N, C-alpha and C positions, 0 to 999 in steps of 0.2 A: 503493501500499498505506500503510495507516494504521497508525501506531503506538500512538497515545494518544488517546484522546477525553476532553473534558473540556465539562460542563455547568453551568452556573448553577441552583442549586435554588431559594433564597432569597436577599433583599436585592439589594444592588446592588454591580456590580464592573466593572473595566475592565482592558482588556490594553493597555498601552502608550498609554492615552488613549481607546482606542474602548470604548465601553459594551459589556458582553455583555447580550445577550437572554435573559430568563428561559427556562428548559427547552427551550433550543437547544443541539444538539449541536455543539461545535465540534472540527474534527480535525486532529491534528499530526502531522506527520513531520518527524523529525531537529530539532527546533527547541526552544529555551531560551525562556522568558517569565518575565514576571511579572505575577502578577494583583493589582491593588489596591482595596480597598475602605475608602472613608470612614465607612460605619456597620456593616461587616460583611456578611458573605454566606456561605452556604452551597454548597461547590463539590464536585461528583462527578468522579473521576479515572479513567479504566478503559484498560486493556490499557497496553502501554509498561513502564516501568521507573519507578517510585514512589521510587526511593532518593532522588532529589533535590528530593523534593513536600515544603515545611514553611512554616511559618508564622513572621511575625516581628513584632515591633512597633517595629522600626528600619525607617524609611523614609525617602528624601530628599524624601517628596510635599509635605510641607510648605514646605521651601525650593525647589521646583519653584514650586508655587502664589504665596508671596511673592515671585518673581523676576519672574513674570509680573505680579502685581498693579502691583510698582513698576515696570515697564516700561510697561503702560499707562498709570500715572498719567503718567509722562516724555511719552507722546504725547498725552496731553489737555493738559497745561500747555503743549505746544510749539506746540498749534494756536493759543494767543492770542497769538504772540509776534509783532511787528511786522515780521516777515521770514520767508521761506520757509523750511523746516527743510532742511538737507542732504540730496541725492538718494543 
């Protein structure tokens, strides 16, 4: 039994890091989620309760991408060490 159907109409967006396909319906039951877009998106939500649907400019995504970049830089720099990195 489906309680909510979401569809990406324009732009690009992701649900917990997984890119959403344009014009594909995603069916959710008893789930909470966060959809994020770097450049904006138009999303249609049908069914279920829309009481918790909102948009916000406040997001931790920039911090997440910065942490990812810092870890990747550490991985790259450790590959030039004269001894193997710890396992």
